[in-house]
Backbone of each chain as ProteinMPNN parsed JSONL, in Angstrom:
{"seq_chain_A": "EVQLAESGGGLVQPGGSLRLSCVVSGFSFDTFYMSWVRQAPGKGLECVANIKQDGSDKSYVDSVRGRFTISRDNSKNSLYLQMNSLRDEDTAVYYCARGGGPAAGKDFDYWGQGTLVTVSS", "coords_chain_A": {"N_chain_A": [[128.148, 67.534, 64.831], [127.165, 70.774, 63.942], [129.114, 73.056, 62.175], [130.459, 76.184, 61.186], [132.898, 78.009, 59.565], [134.427, 80.965, 59.026], [136.754, 82.765, 56.95], [139.325, 84.972, 55.695], [138.94, 87.679, 56.081], [140.087, 91.081, 56.754], [142.274, 93.988, 56.608], [141.696, 96.419, 54.191], [142.174, 98.706, 51.516], [140.057, 101.438, 50.449], [138.215, 100.755, 47.505], [139.503, 98.431, 47.037], [139.78, 94.766, 47.007], [138.453, 91.734, 48.427], [138.238, 88.274, 49.31], [136.012, 86.29, 50.889], [135.725, 83.247, 52.706], [133.854, 80.357, 53.685], [133.789, 77.482, 55.417], [131.935, 74.59, 55.933], [130.595, 72.074, 58.138], [129.08, 69.031, 59.361], [126.487, 68.963, 58.44], [124.303, 68.436, 55.6], [125.477, 70.194, 53.228], [124.708, 70.835, 50.588], [121.97, 70.903, 50.6], [120.89, 73.137, 51.627], [119.948, 76.607, 51.489], [122.294, 79.287, 51.631], [123.795, 82.062, 53.307], [125.31, 85.337, 53.529], [125.741, 87.449, 56.186], [126.087, 90.631, 57.525], [127.546, 92.817, 60.027], [127.959, 95.962, 60.929], [130.242, 97.919, 62.928], [128.9, 98.328, 66.12], [126.358, 98.332, 65.107], [123.276, 97.003, 63.579], [122.102, 93.853, 62.168], [122.551, 92.727, 58.785], [121.467, 91.155, 55.941], [123.42, 90.417, 53.302], [123.759, 88.853, 51.025], [122.453, 85.946, 49.414], [122.305, 82.444, 48.47], [121.069, 79.87, 46.424], [120.578, 76.297, 46.883], [121.821, 74.825, 44.743], [123.257, 76.788, 43.59], [122.051, 78.172, 41.562], [120.441, 80.366, 41.865], [120.757, 83.604, 43.053], [120.802, 86.316, 45.341], [121.038, 89.802, 46.231], [121.587, 92.49, 48.557], [120.686, 95.88, 47.882], [122.812, 97.69, 48.293], [125.182, 96.341, 47.813], [124.971, 95.083, 45.428], [126.286, 94.258, 42.267], [128.859, 94.736, 43.083], [129.599, 92.795, 44.925], [129.931, 89.232, 44.913], [128.349, 86.227, 45.443], [129.068, 82.812, 45.936], [129.299, 79.208, 45.708], [130.769, 76.037, 46.5], [129.793, 73.009, 46.354], [131.079, 70.582, 46.444], [133.169, 71.027, 48.066], [132.04, 71.801, 50.388], [131.768, 74.566, 50.815], [131.345, 78.095, 51.059], [131.411, 81.272, 49.469], [132.379, 84.757, 49.3], [132.968, 87.16, 47.132], [134.313, 90.272, 47.208], [134.367, 93.32, 45.741], [135.524, 96.618, 44.783], [135.491, 97.904, 47.295], [134.082, 99.819, 49.969], [134.194, 102.355, 52.552], [131.918, 102.011, 54.106], [131.455, 99.327, 54.008], [132.775, 98.157, 56.001], [132.709, 95.796, 58.499], [131.72, 93.0, 60.576], [131.581, 89.939, 59.018], [129.354, 87.353, 58.683], [128.842, 83.939, 57.894], [125.89, 82.142, 57.346], [123.499, 79.553, 57.882], [120.813, 78.945, 55.722], [118.272, 81.341, 54.676], [116.72, 81.469, 52.482], [113.942, 82.22, 50.221], [111.057, 83.254, 51.909], [111.11, 81.303, 53.875], [111.588, 79.65, 56.96], [112.829, 78.497, 59.497], [115.338, 79.976, 59.487], [118.793, 81.039, 59.295], [119.803, 79.482, 61.37], [122.164, 78.444, 62.154], [125.369, 79.866, 62.651], [128.542, 81.193, 61.647], [131.625, 82.154, 63.296], [132.294, 84.611, 62.485], [134.071, 87.05, 60.472], [136.233, 89.769, 60.378], [136.04, 92.583, 58.365], [137.772, 95.343, 57.389], [137.646, 98.411, 55.941], [139.695, 100.82, 54.99], [141.815, 103.652, 54.529]], "CA_chain_A": [[127.991, 68.924, 65.267], [127.207, 71.748, 62.857], [130.141, 74.082, 62.326], [130.725, 77.076, 60.075], [134.128, 78.727, 59.89], [134.78, 81.967, 58.019], [138.131, 83.249, 56.868], [139.561, 85.877, 54.574], [138.791, 89.081, 56.418], [141.317, 91.824, 56.978], [142.284, 95.413, 56.298], [141.83, 96.679, 52.762], [141.95, 100.102, 51.17], [138.867, 101.698, 49.62], [138.394, 100.371, 46.116], [140.171, 97.139, 46.967], [138.989, 93.533, 46.946], [138.69, 90.646, 49.372], [137.396, 87.104, 49.114], [135.722, 85.578, 52.124], [135.373, 81.835, 52.566], [133.189, 79.739, 54.824], [133.761, 76.028, 55.305], [130.945, 74.069, 56.861], [130.601, 70.64, 58.415], [128.033, 68.587, 60.275], [125.169, 68.882, 57.8], [124.354, 68.287, 54.142], [125.619, 71.565, 52.727], [124.044, 71.05, 49.306], [120.518, 70.907, 50.75], [120.494, 74.378, 52.297], [120.335, 77.956, 51.115], [123.313, 79.857, 52.502], [123.793, 83.52, 53.253], [126.288, 86.172, 54.215], [125.098, 88.492, 56.989], [127.139, 91.47, 58.093], [127.213, 93.681, 61.156], [128.896, 97.074, 61.085], [130.544, 98.171, 64.344], [127.849, 98.946, 66.905], [125.111, 98.396, 64.344], [122.484, 95.796, 63.505], [122.412, 92.807, 61.203], [122.09, 92.96, 57.417], [121.735, 90.044, 55.027], [123.925, 91.052, 52.083], [123.641, 87.978, 49.862], [122.134, 84.544, 49.651], [122.481, 81.597, 47.304], [120.288, 78.656, 46.436], [121.333, 75.081, 47.126], [122.657, 74.433, 43.612], [123.938, 77.968, 43.078], [121.368, 78.691, 40.374], [119.744, 81.606, 42.184], [121.485, 84.425, 44.024], [120.234, 87.651, 45.507], [121.924, 90.732, 46.936], [121.025, 93.754, 49.011], [121.001, 96.912, 46.887], [124.07, 98.39, 48.559], [126.355, 95.571, 47.375], [124.723, 94.486, 44.11], [127.237, 94.722, 41.263], [130.211, 94.775, 43.653], [129.833, 91.535, 45.636], [129.45, 88.025, 44.258], [128.283, 85.053, 46.308], [129.193, 81.553, 45.209], [129.483, 78.047, 46.583], [131.317, 74.824, 45.92], [129.208, 71.958, 47.186], [132.038, 69.479, 46.595], [134.108, 71.399, 49.127], [131.257, 72.32, 51.521], [132.291, 75.914, 51.013], [130.616, 79.282, 50.609], [132.363, 82.35, 49.218], [131.879, 86.098, 48.994], [133.962, 88.009, 46.474], [133.948, 91.66, 47.449], [135.158, 94.254, 44.944], [135.191, 98.044, 44.918], [135.071, 98.053, 48.689], [133.862, 101.175, 50.476], [134.29, 102.479, 54.0], [130.682, 101.523, 54.732], [131.438, 97.864, 54.001], [133.445, 97.708, 57.218], [131.764, 95.024, 59.303], [131.952, 91.571, 60.76], [130.789, 89.18, 58.057], [129.018, 86.008, 59.141], [128.085, 83.042, 57.026], [124.789, 81.584, 58.112], [122.707, 78.574, 57.159], [119.471, 79.389, 55.397], [118.132, 82.647, 54.041], [115.946, 81.351, 51.259], [112.685, 82.956, 50.17], [109.867, 82.95, 52.698], [111.277, 80.021, 54.556], [111.15, 79.771, 58.333], [113.875, 78.323, 60.489], [116.532, 80.425, 58.803], [119.91, 81.524, 60.079], [119.803, 78.7, 62.605], [123.56, 78.259, 62.513], [126.218, 80.954, 62.236], [129.965, 81.092, 61.919], [132.117, 83.06, 64.338], [132.444, 85.917, 61.864], [135.387, 87.535, 60.076], [136.174, 91.233, 60.334], [136.535, 93.284, 57.185], [137.967, 96.761, 57.664], [137.986, 99.165, 54.733], [140.249, 102.084, 55.457], [143.082, 104.056, 53.916]], "C_chain_A": [[128.122, 69.863, 64.07], [128.271, 72.808, 63.149], [130.272, 74.875, 61.042], [131.938, 77.908, 60.469], [134.494, 79.65, 58.748], [136.267, 82.29, 58.075], [138.213, 84.248, 55.739], [139.399, 87.351, 54.878], [140.134, 89.761, 56.623], [141.14, 93.284, 56.652], [142.522, 95.606, 54.809], [141.532, 98.142, 52.501], [140.657, 100.263, 50.373], [139.17, 101.415, 48.155], [139.035, 99.003, 45.944], [139.205, 95.966, 46.972], [139.399, 92.568, 48.049], [137.788, 89.479, 48.99], [137.237, 86.388, 50.438], [135.342, 84.136, 51.802], [134.689, 81.356, 53.836], [133.126, 78.244, 54.573], [132.804, 75.482, 56.356], [131.116, 72.569, 57.04], [129.43, 70.313, 59.325], [126.627, 68.587, 59.707], [125.369, 68.782, 56.292], [124.298, 69.664, 53.496], [124.765, 71.829, 51.498], [122.522, 71.02, 49.395], [119.999, 72.19, 51.393], [120.863, 75.616, 51.5], [121.426, 78.389, 52.09], [123.358, 81.361, 52.3], [125.035, 84.108, 53.9], [125.521, 87.297, 54.903], [126.202, 89.327, 57.62], [126.606, 92.354, 59.212], [128.297, 94.731, 61.285], [129.117, 97.338, 62.571], [129.424, 98.91, 65.054], [126.501, 99.013, 66.237], [124.393, 97.046, 64.322], [122.926, 94.855, 62.4], [121.825, 93.139, 59.835], [122.472, 91.76, 56.564], [122.175, 90.629, 53.697], [123.778, 90.173, 50.846], [123.193, 86.597, 50.291], [122.221, 83.763, 48.349], [121.721, 80.294, 47.496], [121.187, 77.429, 46.561], [122.287, 74.707, 45.994], [123.372, 75.613, 42.974], [123.23, 78.653, 41.931], [120.654, 80.015, 40.617], [120.508, 82.335, 43.285], [120.765, 85.759, 44.164], [121.136, 88.485, 46.406], [121.123, 91.928, 47.461], [121.488, 94.841, 48.047], [122.394, 97.514, 47.059], [125.306, 97.633, 48.09], [126.182, 94.982, 45.979], [125.652, 95.112, 43.076], [128.67, 94.791, 41.765], [130.579, 93.454, 44.337], [129.272, 90.377, 44.811], [129.497, 86.862, 45.236], [128.381, 83.815, 45.44], [129.382, 80.427, 46.212], [130.088, 76.91, 45.791], [130.836, 73.68, 46.799], [130.149, 70.772, 47.38], [133.037, 69.739, 47.715], [133.38, 71.913, 50.377], [131.653, 73.757, 51.852], [131.428, 76.979, 50.368], [131.623, 80.411, 50.474], [131.632, 83.684, 49.051], [133.043, 86.892, 48.418], [133.492, 89.449, 46.587], [134.89, 92.576, 46.699], [134.713, 95.685, 45.206], [134.719, 98.361, 46.329], [135.039, 99.515, 49.121], [134.005, 101.175, 52.0], [133.086, 101.824, 54.693], [130.525, 100.002, 54.664], [132.16, 97.288, 55.219], [132.44, 97.041, 58.15], [132.351, 93.66, 59.632], [131.009, 90.853, 59.8], [130.619, 87.756, 58.584], [128.465, 85.198, 57.975], [127.044, 82.361, 57.909], [124.007, 80.608, 57.246], [121.298, 79.109, 56.95], [119.459, 80.735, 54.705], [117.374, 82.603, 52.741], [114.624, 82.073, 51.349], [111.609, 82.378, 51.074], [109.948, 81.607, 53.404], [110.85, 80.211, 56.023], [112.291, 79.712, 59.303], [115.224, 78.706, 59.885], [117.542, 81.039, 59.74], [119.932, 80.801, 61.435], [121.207, 78.333, 63.059], [124.391, 79.368, 61.887], [127.692, 80.593, 62.467], [130.351, 82.092, 62.998], [132.312, 84.477, 63.8], [133.887, 86.236, 61.514], [135.277, 89.032, 59.833], [136.797, 91.763, 59.051], [136.596, 94.774, 57.524], [138.428, 97.445, 56.394], [138.427, 100.552, 55.174], [141.555, 102.372, 54.739], [144.112, 104.36, 55.004]], "O_chain_A": [[129.067, 69.761, 63.287], [128.311, 73.379, 64.238], [130.208, 74.319, 59.945], [131.999, 78.447, 61.574], [134.826, 79.205, 57.65], [136.933, 82.113, 59.096], [137.296, 84.365, 54.925], [139.687, 88.193, 54.028], [141.179, 89.111, 56.661], [140.026, 93.766, 56.447], [143.443, 95.022, 54.237], [140.718, 98.746, 53.199], [140.217, 99.331, 49.701], [140.224, 101.779, 47.634], [139.102, 98.477, 44.833], [137.986, 96.138, 46.944], [140.531, 92.585, 48.533], [136.714, 89.669, 48.42], [138.214, 85.934, 51.034], [134.727, 83.847, 50.776], [134.922, 81.886, 54.922], [132.482, 77.792, 53.626], [132.86, 75.868, 57.524], [131.706, 71.889, 56.201], [128.862, 71.192, 59.974], [125.674, 68.25, 60.409], [126.464, 69.015, 55.78], [123.226, 70.219, 53.253], [124.17, 72.898, 51.363], [121.847, 71.103, 48.368], [118.806, 72.313, 51.669], [121.939, 75.687, 50.907], [121.479, 77.92, 53.227], [122.996, 81.866, 51.237], [125.712, 83.465, 54.703], [124.744, 88.008, 54.266], [127.149, 88.782, 58.187], [125.406, 92.602, 59.33], [129.418, 94.434, 61.698], [128.256, 97.01, 63.388], [129.038, 100.002, 64.636], [125.591, 99.675, 66.736], [124.829, 96.082, 64.95], [123.977, 95.034, 61.784], [120.759, 93.744, 59.728], [123.644, 91.393, 56.473], [121.376, 91.279, 53.023], [123.682, 90.688, 49.732], [123.51, 86.136, 51.388], [122.212, 84.341, 47.262], [121.726, 79.7, 48.574], [122.4, 77.512, 46.369], [123.427, 74.317, 46.244], [124.02, 75.464, 41.938], [123.75, 79.621, 41.376], [120.301, 80.71, 39.665], [120.856, 81.753, 44.313], [120.185, 86.264, 43.203], [121.889, 87.958, 47.225], [120.112, 92.32, 46.876], [122.565, 94.733, 47.461], [123.072, 97.811, 46.076], [126.379, 98.225, 47.98], [127.13, 94.443, 45.409], [125.794, 96.333, 43.011], [129.601, 94.893, 40.966], [131.741, 93.049, 44.326], [128.273, 90.523, 44.107], [130.55, 86.547, 45.791], [127.839, 83.777, 44.336], [129.596, 80.659, 47.402], [129.94, 76.83, 44.571], [131.404, 73.416, 47.858], [130.033, 70.04, 48.363], [133.664, 68.82, 48.242], [134.016, 72.399, 51.312], [131.848, 74.111, 53.015], [130.864, 76.793, 49.29], [132.57, 80.508, 51.254], [130.45, 83.734, 48.713], [133.981, 87.249, 49.13], [132.409, 89.8, 46.121], [136.086, 92.608, 46.988], [133.651, 95.923, 45.783], [133.686, 99.0, 46.528], [135.858, 100.329, 48.695], [133.944, 100.128, 52.644], [133.227, 101.172, 55.728], [129.565, 99.453, 55.206], [132.154, 96.077, 55.437], [131.443, 97.649, 58.541], [133.343, 93.23, 59.043], [129.807, 91.117, 59.77], [131.588, 87.059, 58.886], [127.703, 85.718, 57.16], [127.302, 82.048, 59.072], [123.868, 80.803, 56.039], [120.674, 79.65, 57.863], [120.482, 81.214, 54.214], [117.374, 83.569, 51.978], [114.218, 82.496, 52.431], [111.291, 81.19, 51.02], [108.961, 80.879, 53.507], [109.847, 80.873, 56.288], [112.692, 80.726, 59.873], [116.131, 77.88, 59.782], [117.206, 81.499, 60.831], [120.06, 81.422, 62.49], [121.415, 77.954, 64.212], [124.157, 79.765, 60.745], [128.032, 79.805, 63.35], [129.497, 82.791, 63.545], [132.475, 85.424, 64.569], [134.814, 85.76, 62.168], [134.352, 89.503, 59.171], [137.931, 91.431, 58.704], [135.592, 95.38, 57.9], [139.471, 97.105, 55.836], [137.629, 101.349, 55.668], [142.303, 101.46, 54.386], [145.249, 104.718, 54.696]]}, "seq_chain_B": "QSVLTQPPSVSEAPGQRVTISCSGRTSNIGNNAVNWYQQFPGKAPKLLMYYDDLRSAGVSDRFSGSKSAASASLAISGLQSEDEADYYCAAWDDDLWSWVFGGGTKLTVL", "coords_chain_B": {"N_chain_B": [[118.812, 102.886, 58.629], [116.619, 100.519, 59.596], [114.547, 97.963, 58.114], [112.628, 96.65, 59.627], [111.156, 97.702, 62.677], [112.383, 98.211, 65.865], [112.423, 98.869, 69.426], [115.195, 100.741, 70.663], [116.22, 100.092, 73.178], [115.376, 98.257, 76.153], [114.448, 97.807, 79.563], [114.312, 96.055, 82.655], [113.495, 94.754, 85.889], [115.081, 91.985, 87.639], [113.361, 88.857, 87.512], [111.031, 89.915, 86.621], [108.781, 90.582, 83.792], [109.365, 91.215, 80.374], [108.709, 92.831, 77.257], [109.549, 92.856, 73.849], [109.094, 94.707, 71.005], [108.398, 94.454, 67.469], [108.032, 95.978, 64.532], [106.621, 95.933, 61.305], [105.698, 95.562, 57.89], [103.062, 94.603, 55.583], [104.356, 93.206, 53.537], [106.487, 91.947, 54.739], [106.493, 91.05, 57.778], [103.705, 90.757, 57.836], [103.105, 88.853, 55.893], [104.855, 86.742, 56.228], [106.845, 84.428, 58.219], [108.205, 85.224, 61.443], [111.384, 85.537, 62.9], [113.456, 85.419, 65.816], [116.493, 86.556, 67.244], [119.217, 86.18, 69.485], [121.932, 87.963, 70.748], [125.09, 88.092, 72.175], [127.664, 90.332, 73.373], [130.327, 90.536, 71.106], [129.885, 88.029, 70.109], [128.448, 85.569, 67.831], [125.137, 85.856, 66.459], [122.317, 84.028, 67.812], [119.807, 81.743, 66.99], [116.682, 82.182, 68.369], [113.831, 82.129, 68.397], [111.484, 80.879, 66.009], [109.339, 80.762, 63.079], [107.413, 82.524, 64.115], [106.48, 81.757, 66.8], [107.81, 79.506, 67.781], [110.12, 77.828, 69.794], [113.628, 77.598, 69.547], [115.803, 74.737, 69.729], [116.671, 73.913, 73.025], [116.171, 76.393, 74.08], [114.947, 78.337, 76.717], [111.693, 78.038, 78.211], [110.891, 80.4, 79.169], [111.001, 82.244, 77.263], [108.957, 83.609, 74.734], [107.077, 83.963, 71.704], [105.06, 86.067, 69.582], [102.648, 87.114, 67.127], [100.856, 89.57, 65.3], [99.04, 90.692, 62.671], [101.026, 93.01, 61.096], [102.972, 93.14, 63.023], [105.206, 91.963, 65.568], [106.143, 90.275, 68.597], [108.471, 89.656, 71.231], [108.545, 88.015, 74.214], [109.895, 87.89, 77.448], [109.936, 86.173, 80.345], [110.29, 86.039, 83.948], [112.814, 87.355, 84.301], [116.359, 87.099, 84.048], [119.761, 87.789, 84.937], [121.429, 86.759, 83.034], [120.053, 87.063, 80.718], [120.603, 89.433, 79.624], [121.316, 91.015, 76.703], [121.542, 91.616, 73.153], [118.699, 91.752, 71.058], [117.231, 90.646, 68.077], [114.773, 90.957, 65.546], [113.548, 89.283, 62.607], [112.506, 88.818, 59.211], [111.305, 87.445, 56.11], [111.127, 89.506, 53.228], [108.75, 90.167, 50.868], [108.705, 92.143, 48.889], [111.27, 93.304, 48.764], [112.622, 91.055, 48.307], [114.298, 89.613, 50.064], [115.763, 88.677, 53.206], [115.027, 90.603, 56.041], [116.068, 92.601, 58.794], [115.379, 93.757, 62.149], [116.48, 96.725, 63.895], [117.559, 95.98, 66.26], [117.396, 95.386, 69.789], [118.538, 96.38, 72.881], [118.641, 94.643, 75.798], [118.472, 95.337, 79.157], [118.971, 94.072, 82.33], [117.971, 95.157, 85.272]], "CA_chain_B": [[117.39, 102.727, 58.905], [116.248, 99.138, 59.38], [113.22, 97.756, 57.552], [111.784, 96.332, 60.779], [111.391, 98.688, 63.727], [112.436, 97.743, 67.247], [112.919, 99.886, 70.36], [116.647, 100.571, 70.843], [116.547, 99.481, 74.457], [114.358, 98.0, 77.165], [115.049, 97.389, 80.821], [113.364, 95.576, 83.653], [114.154, 94.149, 87.052], [115.113, 90.518, 87.666], [112.13, 88.205, 87.889], [109.89, 90.534, 85.939], [108.524, 90.221, 82.4], [109.601, 92.308, 79.442], [108.297, 92.554, 75.886], [110.253, 93.589, 72.803], [108.231, 94.779, 69.836], [109.011, 94.466, 66.137], [106.998, 96.451, 63.631], [106.975, 95.864, 59.891], [104.59, 95.821, 56.974], [102.449, 93.406, 55.02], [105.3, 92.484, 52.685], [107.415, 91.139, 55.53], [105.863, 90.372, 58.911], [102.315, 90.424, 57.526], [102.985, 87.688, 55.006], [105.873, 85.717, 56.472], [107.186, 84.088, 59.6], [109.17, 86.073, 62.139], [112.388, 84.887, 63.744], [114.137, 86.254, 66.804], [117.873, 86.161, 67.501], [119.858, 86.721, 70.685], [123.367, 88.147, 70.507], [125.92, 88.632, 73.255], [128.77, 91.131, 72.826], [131.445, 89.821, 70.529], [129.494, 86.677, 69.709], [127.511, 85.458, 66.722], [123.727, 85.727, 66.868], [121.785, 82.688, 68.031], [118.37, 81.669, 66.731], [115.917, 82.016, 69.598], [112.458, 81.788, 68.04], [111.23, 80.84, 64.578], [107.925, 80.597, 62.752], [106.671, 83.411, 65.008], [106.32, 81.392, 68.21], [108.448, 78.227, 68.108], [111.434, 77.987, 70.418], [114.72, 76.797, 69.038], [116.21, 73.701, 70.667], [117.442, 74.331, 74.18], [115.779, 77.721, 74.551], [114.073, 78.287, 77.879], [110.279, 78.376, 77.98], [110.65, 81.78, 79.617], [110.93, 83.03, 76.032], [107.795, 83.31, 73.907], [106.899, 84.879, 70.593], [103.707, 86.214, 69.075], [102.532, 87.993, 65.945], [99.52, 90.024, 64.93], [99.117, 91.53, 61.469], [102.396, 93.317, 60.687], [103.814, 93.354, 64.196], [105.549, 90.773, 66.332], [106.695, 90.559, 69.923], [109.213, 88.642, 71.983], [108.359, 88.207, 75.646], [110.798, 87.142, 78.322], [109.414, 86.218, 81.699], [111.255, 85.638, 84.966], [114.098, 87.87, 83.814], [117.601, 86.762, 84.733], [120.883, 88.621, 84.481], [122.018, 86.143, 81.834], [119.255, 87.424, 79.547], [121.121, 90.694, 79.089], [121.851, 90.768, 75.366], [120.828, 92.3, 72.075], [117.698, 90.893, 70.438], [116.886, 91.084, 66.735], [113.732, 90.25, 64.813], [113.841, 89.158, 61.182], [111.467, 88.19, 58.406], [111.478, 87.565, 54.667], [110.347, 90.595, 52.654], [108.343, 89.803, 49.509], [108.998, 93.23, 47.934], [112.728, 93.433, 48.658], [113.121, 89.694, 47.979], [115.439, 89.417, 50.942], [115.507, 88.702, 54.644], [115.267, 91.905, 56.648], [116.205, 92.557, 60.239], [115.16, 94.95, 62.944], [117.713, 97.385, 64.298], [118.064, 95.385, 67.488], [116.995, 95.95, 71.083], [119.43, 96.011, 73.973], [117.934, 94.354, 77.042], [119.214, 95.503, 80.408], [118.301, 93.555, 83.525], [118.396, 96.123, 86.295]], "C_chain_B": [[116.968, 101.297, 58.567], [114.816, 99.042, 58.86], [112.209, 97.439, 58.653], [112.168, 97.252, 61.941], [111.308, 98.067, 65.116], [112.83, 98.901, 68.154], [114.408, 99.667, 70.576], [117.011, 99.855, 72.143], [115.296, 99.263, 75.299], [115.09, 97.578, 78.43], [113.955, 96.978, 81.797], [114.148, 94.883, 84.751], [114.155, 92.626, 86.944], [113.784, 89.954, 88.153], [110.9, 88.756, 87.202], [109.777, 90.047, 84.489], [108.741, 91.432, 81.515], [109.162, 91.865, 78.046], [109.065, 93.455, 74.934], [109.398, 93.55, 71.546], [109.04, 94.847, 68.542], [107.905, 94.814, 65.145], [107.472, 96.423, 62.184], [105.798, 96.252, 59.025], [104.082, 94.501, 56.412], [103.458, 92.551, 54.276], [106.296, 91.646, 53.475], [106.672, 90.419, 56.658], [104.444, 89.935, 58.588], [102.16, 89.137, 56.752], [103.877, 86.514, 55.367], [106.197, 85.53, 57.954], [108.249, 85.03, 60.156], [110.106, 85.205, 62.97], [112.97, 85.904, 64.708], [115.516, 85.665, 67.098], [118.371, 86.878, 68.747], [121.342, 86.834, 70.397], [124.044, 88.758, 71.72], [127.1, 89.358, 72.646], [129.914, 90.258, 72.328], [131.143, 88.406, 70.055], [128.57, 86.715, 68.503], [126.084, 85.394, 67.244], [123.341, 84.26, 67.008], [120.292, 82.722, 67.765], [117.634, 81.326, 68.019], [114.519, 81.477, 69.299], [112.335, 81.772, 66.527], [109.765, 80.535, 64.335], [107.042, 81.315, 63.776], [106.758, 83.024, 66.492], [106.925, 80.047, 68.61], [109.838, 78.473, 68.678], [112.456, 77.067, 69.775], [115.156, 75.813, 70.13], [117.034, 74.287, 71.804], [117.08, 75.693, 74.742], [114.745, 77.587, 75.674], [112.629, 78.666, 77.529], [109.913, 79.718, 78.602], [110.529, 82.732, 78.42], [109.692, 82.61, 75.238], [107.647, 84.378, 72.832], [105.446, 84.935, 70.166], [103.72, 87.159, 67.885], [101.076, 88.341, 65.713], [99.673, 91.005, 63.781], [100.592, 91.755, 61.109], [103.294, 93.661, 61.854], [104.042, 92.046, 64.935], [106.139, 91.194, 67.666], [107.435, 89.358, 70.468], [109.018, 88.972, 73.455], [109.337, 87.328, 76.411], [110.278, 87.291, 79.742], [110.485, 85.744, 82.68], [112.659, 86.076, 84.625], [115.272, 87.475, 84.702], [118.723, 87.606, 84.15], [121.489, 88.074, 83.194], [121.212, 86.442, 80.576], [119.712, 88.739, 78.931], [121.846, 90.442, 77.784], [121.136, 91.694, 74.398], [119.892, 91.296, 71.411], [117.267, 91.494, 69.1], [115.709, 90.27, 66.207], [114.122, 90.229, 63.338], [112.673, 88.482, 60.492], [111.836, 88.332, 56.943], [110.588, 88.702, 54.184], [110.051, 90.281, 51.189], [108.696, 90.88, 48.486], [110.502, 93.373, 47.7], [113.374, 92.129, 48.211], [114.394, 89.421, 48.76], [114.944, 89.295, 52.37], [115.865, 90.092, 55.159], [115.274, 91.754, 58.162], [115.723, 93.853, 60.873], [116.497, 95.529, 63.362], [118.319, 96.839, 65.581], [117.602, 96.138, 68.73], [117.946, 95.455, 72.155], [118.619, 95.841, 75.246], [118.873, 94.498, 78.218], [118.386, 94.962, 81.557], [118.841, 94.349, 84.705], [118.903, 95.468, 87.569]], "O_chain_B": [[116.958, 100.907, 57.399], [113.983, 99.909, 59.123], [111.071, 97.906, 58.613], [113.344, 97.54, 62.159], [110.295, 97.476, 65.49], [113.503, 99.828, 67.703], [114.85, 98.521, 70.664], [117.987, 99.108, 72.199], [114.303, 99.98, 75.175], [116.206, 97.059, 78.376], [112.834, 97.486, 81.763], [115.298, 94.483, 84.571], [113.326, 92.048, 86.241], [113.163, 90.487, 89.072], [109.843, 88.124, 87.206], [110.565, 89.22, 84.028], [108.347, 92.545, 81.865], [109.234, 90.686, 77.702], [109.215, 94.653, 75.172], [109.023, 92.475, 71.079], [110.204, 95.246, 68.533], [106.966, 94.045, 64.947], [108.59, 96.84, 61.878], [105.011, 97.137, 59.363], [104.601, 93.429, 56.724], [103.429, 91.324, 54.365], [106.89, 90.72, 52.924], [106.265, 89.27, 56.483], [104.015, 88.862, 59.014], [101.185, 88.409, 56.939], [103.677, 85.407, 54.867], [105.867, 86.359, 58.803], [109.081, 85.558, 59.418], [109.68, 84.27, 63.648], [112.971, 87.105, 64.438], [115.686, 84.449, 67.19], [118.001, 88.019, 69.024], [121.946, 85.904, 69.863], [123.629, 89.801, 72.226], [127.506, 89.047, 71.526], [130.399, 89.37, 73.029], [132.045, 87.675, 69.647], [127.982, 87.75, 68.187], [125.853, 84.926, 68.358], [123.952, 83.376, 66.407], [119.587, 83.609, 68.245], [117.92, 80.323, 68.672], [114.088, 80.485, 69.887], [112.992, 82.55, 65.836], [109.04, 80.112, 65.235], [106.043, 80.765, 64.239], [107.072, 83.862, 67.338], [106.588, 79.507, 69.664], [110.63, 79.229, 68.115], [112.175, 75.901, 69.497], [114.904, 76.039, 71.313], [117.971, 75.054, 71.581], [117.62, 76.106, 75.768], [113.793, 76.812, 75.572], [112.386, 79.506, 76.662], [108.752, 80.126, 78.565], [110.034, 83.852, 78.537], [109.409, 81.421, 75.086], [108.033, 85.532, 73.017], [104.692, 83.981, 70.359], [104.677, 87.903, 67.669], [100.183, 87.516, 65.905], [100.353, 92.024, 63.905], [101.32, 90.798, 60.847], [104.271, 94.393, 61.696], [103.199, 91.149, 64.932], [106.577, 92.331, 67.836], [107.081, 88.208, 70.207], [109.299, 90.09, 73.887], [109.569, 86.172, 76.056], [110.192, 88.398, 80.273], [111.469, 85.121, 82.281], [113.592, 85.273, 84.653], [115.191, 87.512, 85.929], [118.642, 88.075, 83.015], [121.998, 88.83, 82.367], [121.648, 86.105, 79.475], [119.264, 89.115, 77.847], [122.86, 89.745, 77.749], [120.245, 92.453, 74.778], [120.249, 90.133, 71.223], [116.977, 92.687, 69.002], [115.648, 89.055, 66.391], [114.919, 91.047, 62.88], [111.948, 87.686, 61.09], [112.59, 89.231, 56.571], [109.457, 88.861, 54.644], [110.963, 90.146, 50.373], [108.962, 90.56, 47.327], [110.946, 93.543, 46.564], [114.53, 92.108, 47.791], [115.424, 89.049, 48.198], [113.849, 89.749, 52.705], [116.874, 90.676, 54.763], [114.587, 90.905, 58.729], [115.667, 94.9, 60.228], [117.534, 94.886, 63.198], [119.442, 97.184, 65.948], [117.44, 97.358, 68.717], [118.137, 94.25, 72.318], [117.985, 96.785, 75.716], [119.929, 93.869, 78.274], [117.231, 95.35, 81.737], [120.006, 94.227, 85.081], [119.291, 96.163, 88.508]]}, "name": "protein", "num_of_chains": 2, "seq": "EVQLAESGGGLVQPGGSLRLSCVVSGFSFDTFYMSWVRQAPGKGLECVANIKQDGSDKSYVDSVRGRFTISRDNSKNSLYLQMNSLRDEDTAVYYCARGGGPAAGKDFDYWGQGTLVTVSSQSVLTQPPSVSEAPGQRVTISCSGRTSNIGNNAVNWYQQFPGKAPKLLMYYDDLRSAGVSDRFSGSKSAASASLAISGLQSEDEADYYCAAWDDDLWSWVFGGGTKLTVL"}
């Protein structure tokens, strides 16, 4: 059974940092692109970052580029999102999702349960 | 402002058919496959349709997808109360070099 489990969310002050983790099981982690998708309260979905199977290629949405860093450790079946210089508008549920590579197809076919990040003073 | 445009809400009576539209441009829907996701309150999204018109495993054949030029649609026939959810379209965007989503459509079964 495919499972993705995020952790690391919480309350942080503006300008602060958080590191999200996602541990996966049930599939060959190192053969899939992986992504972080967020959803602000009452809003839609936004893919904020994705990473290639071997970690050699990463891309970010403009609003987080330079502040967020996506990484992975294939030996630990784990995906990470380091979030620095957090802003109020980064408040959202963050999901890790399988897929998200360029012009693929059956992407985001599995999702974690999400972890809530709240940026507030 | 989402890159893909969806109606904020649609509603229809049980047993009827409803269509949710998703409008984009050449760089996304025009050139690439469209996926649809279903999300219930407080839950993670679930892949419903991929490659424009293929149903994900276990998805009822009451759901169907289509695409023409830079627009796509999700149709749900024989509406049931359990179909009440938010629906999102998504596609890869060649210019933004990222997956983009629609703003979501809330389906109400009257």
